[in-house]
N, C-alpha and C positions, 0 to 999 in steps of 0.2 A: 408235671408242667415243666417244659424245658426253659432254658435261660432266655431265649428270644420271646417266648410267650409271657414270661414273668416281666421282662422289661417293657413289652407292649402294654401289659395290664397296668404297670406302674405309670407309664407315660399317659395312658388313658385317664387314670385317676387324678394325676397331677394336673393335666389340662382342664379337666372338669372343675377341680378345686380352684385353680387360678381364674378360670372364666367366671365362675359363680361368685367368688369372694372379691375379686379385684376388677376384672375387665368389664363385668356387667354394670359396674358403678360409674364407668366412664361414659358420659353422654354429653357431648359438647354441642350446644345449639340444636340438639335433636337430630343431627346429621352424622356425627362422628361416633360410631360405635364399633370398637374393635372386637372381633370374634377370633381370638387366638386359638381356640380349640380346633380350628381347621388344620392346624399343624399335624394332628393325628392322621388326617387324610393324606397329607404331604409325605410323611415319613413311614407310613405303614408299608411293609414289604409287599411287593406285587407278586401275585401268584396267578399266572395266566390260566392254569387248569382249574383252579377252585376259587372263584370269586365270591361265593355265597357267604363264607365266614366274615370276609371283609365288609361286605354290604350289610350284613347283620350287625357287626360291631359299630359300623358307621351310624346305623339306625339307633342303636343303643346309646351312642354318644349324643346324638341329637335329642333323644328322649330324656337322657339325664339332664341336659341343659334345659329342656322344656319343663321338666318337673321342678327344678330348682328356680327357674325364672318365671314360672306360671305363664307360659307363652302359648299354650294350646296346640302344640305339635308342629309349629312352623320350623323349628330347628331340626326336628327329626326328618321332615320332608326335604329340607334343604340338604342335609348331610347325605340322605339316601340318594337323592338325585345326583349330587356331586360324586358320590362313590360309584354310582352306575356309569357316569360319563368319564370317570378317571382314565380308563384305558385309551379312550379317544384323545384326551388331553395329553396323556403321556406320549402317545405316538406322534402327535403334532409337535410337541415341544422337544422331544429327544430323538425322533426319527429312528435311525438304524440301531442306536444304543438300546432303545426300548425293545426292538424286535429280538435282539439277542439277550435281553434281560441282564444287562451289565450296568445298570444305572445305580450310581451312588450320588445322592443329591449334593453332598459336599464336594464332590469331585467334578461336577459339571461346570460349564462356563457360566458366567454371570447372565448372559443373554438367555441361555436355555433355562436357567433357574428362574429368571424373571418371567419368561413366557409361561412356564409351568405354573408358577404361583399366581400370576395375574389371571390366567384362564380358570384355574381352580377356584380362586377367591371370587371372581366375577360370577361364575356359575352359581356358587353357593349364595352369594348376596342377592343376586337377581331373583332366585327362587324364594329366598327368605323374605325379602321385602315385598315381593309381589303377593305372597300369601298373607303377609302381615297387613298390608294396606288394602289389598283385594278390591281395588276400584280404579277404573280408567279415568275417573274424574280427578284423581290425584296423581296423574302421570308425572308431573313435574317433581312432586315430592318423592315419588318412587325413584325417579332417576337421580335426584340429588342424594338421597340416602344411600342408594346403591353405589354411586360413583365416589362419594366422600368416604363412606365406610370401607369401600374396596381399597382406596388409596391408603387410608390409615392402617388397615389390617395388613396390607401388603408391606408397608414400611416396617411394622412390628415383626412380621414374619421374616423379612429379609434380615433384620437385626438378629432374631433368634437363630435363623439358619446359619448366619455368618459366625455367631458366637459359639454355637454348639456343633459345628461341623469340623471334622479334622481337616487340616490344611493339606493341600496337594503336595506331593513329593516329586 
C-alpha cells in the first residue's frame, strides 16, 4: 500500500468516525443536518482512466454511514450518484484545468471552489433526502431539508477546505 492509498484510507476512516460520532448528532429543527463525510468525494484524486475504484469506495463510504446510522442505504445511493456525476461537476466548475488534470482544490479560486462544493453537495443532498422522504406529498419538506442542509454542509466544508489546504504561493 503506497503513501497516497494509506492517507486516503485514514481520511476515509476519520470522516466516517467524525460523521457517526459527532455530526450525526447535530439536527437543528429537523432541517439542518451536516454531512461532512462528503469531503472524501471532494478530495479524492481524480483518475480519468479508472473511475471504478473511486465509485466503489464512494459506495463503501455511504454504506458505512448507513450501517452506523441505520438509514437503510440512502447514504450509499447518494454517495454513489454523486461519485458518478463528479466528472461532470468537475468539468463545469474548473473547465480547462480539469481537462488537463491539474486541479488542486486548495489552489483554486474561491468561486471555482464554491461552485464545485455547492454542486457536489446539492447533488448528494437532493438524492439523499429524495430517497429518505420518498413522497411528492412532502415536497416542501424535501426542499427545506435539501436547501438548509446544503447551506450548513457547504459552510462546514468551506471551513475545512480553508483550514486544511495549503496556501497559494
